[in-house]
N, C-alpha and C positions, 0 to 999 in steps of 0.2 A: 465976770471975766475969768475968775479962777476955775469955776466949774467948766466953762467952755474950753479953757486952756487944757485942763486935764483931759477933757473929752477928746480934743484933737490929738493929744499925745498918745492916748490909749488906743485910738482907732487903728493906726497902722500896726501896732503891736498885736492887736487881736487878729488882724487880717493875716499877719505873717506867722501866727502861732502854728498852724498845720505844717507850713513849710519848715519851720524850725524843728518840729518833732520828727519829720521825715529825715532831715539832715542829721539829727542826733542818732537816729536808728542806723543810718548808713555809715556814720562814723564809727559806731559801736561794732557793727558787723565787720568793717574793714579792720579794726583793731583786733577782733577775735580771730579773723583769718590769718593775720600776721603772727599771732601767738601760736595757734594750733596748726596752721598750714592746711592745705587741701588734703582730702582723703588719700591715703597711700594707693597709687595705681597698681601696686603689686599685691593686691588682695588675693586671698585664696579663692578657688572656684567653689561652687556649691551654694546652697541656700542656707544662710545663717544670718544672725545679727550679733553685733558686738555688745557685750555687757561689761559693766564696770565694777567687777568684784575685786580688782586689784588696786583701785584708786588711781589708775593711770588714764591717759587720754584714750578716747574711743576712736581715734582717727585711723588706727591700723590694727590688724589682727595681732595676737600675742606672739612674742618670739618663742620658738620651740627650743628648749634646752638640748644641748648636744653632749653625749657621753661617748668618748672615743670618736669614731667616725659616724655614729648613728644618732639620729634625733629621737628623743624620748618624750612622750607626752602623757598627760594625765587626763582621763575622760571621766568626769563625774556624771553619773546617771541617776536622775531623780524619778522615782517610780512609786506607784501604789500597787499593793497586791490585788486591789479590787478593780483596777483600771484595765479594761479589755485591750486597749492599745499597748499598755505596758506588758500584758501577758503575751501579746503577739510579738512584741519586740524582744522579749526575753531570750529566745533562741539565737537571735542575732548577736548577742553579746559574745557567745562562744565563737561565732564566726569571725567577729572582729578580733578577738583574742588570738585565735589561730592564725589569722592573716598577718598580724603585726607582732605577735610574740612579745618579747621583753621590751619592745619599743613603746608599747601601750600599756599603761596602768589604768585599770578600770576600778572605780570606786562607786558603790551603789548607795543611794540614800532613799529611805522609805518614808512616804508621806501619808497622812490621813486624808482620804477623799472628802469626808464630811465630818466637821468638827463635832457635831452633836450626836453622831452615831456611836455605837458601842465600841467600834474599832477592835473587834475580837481578833482580827488578823495581826494587828500590831501588838496586842497584849500577848498573844501566843509567841510572836517573834521575840519579844523582850524576855519572856520566860525561857525560851530556848537559848537566847544569847547568854543569859545568866548561867545556864547549864553547860555552856561551851558548845552549843549546837546551833548557833546562829546561822551560819552558811547553809547547813543542811535544812533547817526550817525555812529559810528564804527560798531555797530551791523548790521545796515541796509546795509552799504557799503560792509561788508564781505559777506552778503547774496545776494547781487545784481548781482553776477556773472559777474563782470566787465571783459571785454576781453582786455588783454594787447596789442593785435595786432589791435584792432578796435577802433580808436578814436571816431568815430561817435556813436558807441554803448555805450561807456563810458560816453560821453556827455549826451546822452539821459537818461541813467540809473541814473547818478548823478543828473540830473534835476528832475527826478521823486522822488529821495530820498529827495532832497531839498524841494520839494512841501510837502512831507509827514511830514517834520520837521517844515514846516512854514517858511522856510529860502530861498525861491526862489529869492527874490530880493538881499539878501546878497550874495548868491552864484553867481548870474550874475555879481555883482560888483567885486567879488573876481577873476573872470575869466579875468577881465581887470586890476587888481591891480598889478603893478610890484613889490610892496613890498612883495607880497605873495611868490615870488621866494626866497627872503632872509629867510623867515620863514620856507619854505620847506627845504632849505639847513640846517637850524638850527635843524630841526627834524632829519636829517641824520648825524649831526655833531658827535654825540656820538655813531654812529653805523658803523663807517668806517671799522671796522674789520670784519663785516658780509659780506661774499662772496656769500651766498645763502639764500633763504627764503623758508620755515620758518626755523629759527635757534632758538634753545632753549638753554639757558645757566642757569645752576643751581648754585646758590650762587657764581656767578661771575667766576666760574672755570671749570665746566663741560659743554661742548658744544656738542649738538646732534641735529638730524633732527626731522621732524614732524611725526615720526612713533609711534602710540599709544602704541603698545605692548612694544617697546623698552623703551619708556618713563616710562611706568608703571614698567618695570623690574628695571630700575635705581632708580626710586622714592621709590619703595617698599623696596629696600635695604637701601637707604639713610635715609628713614623716619621711620625705625623700632624703637620700643620703646627702650629708653635708658636703659642700664643695670647698669648705674652708681649710681642708687638709686633714687627712686621717691622723688619728692619734692625739689631736688637740682636745683638751678638756676646758670646759668653761661652765 
């Protein structure tokens, strides 16, 4: 009787278990919706995704800070000197800077395409940065047409850039310096979330690719003049 009694009590519980699981999921979803709310309907136009670099909710695009009557934004650009798409996007940076002027701060981050490669481009960039010629080296490297699949071409092109910068000896030493590997990894340390290049991130929250029209669509909407009243700072 005890076994039969247990069996009879356990049968309806087993039958109801799928229903109870569904109800639990629905209850959890309802609670989450109440906490976070639905996505903000006033999202920006354009093709982008929200990222969580600030630790805030992903339900809405980031607020754009206002200085005086103008909104000012920071655009972080993650690129590789060897990436053909980054090379194609590079001229667009100056177009965006001219279009938005002081309202847009562009910060560029350089990544290694292949961890096991020699990364001669990043070695040269670091040598140039140490010599106070980082921006000049970055400009030349982005325009050098480095081939991600041809190591001989990259070595020759980087050697030519090093000569232009007057850093040939320092570059040759960097190619043999094992400490450069650690420094290259440090360059990548803050960009582990980047899965493709170029990646553009607006104010740590909006992530999109290197399409000029899409970038302008998003930035035009994000940087429109504040209607909260001229002269107000926040």
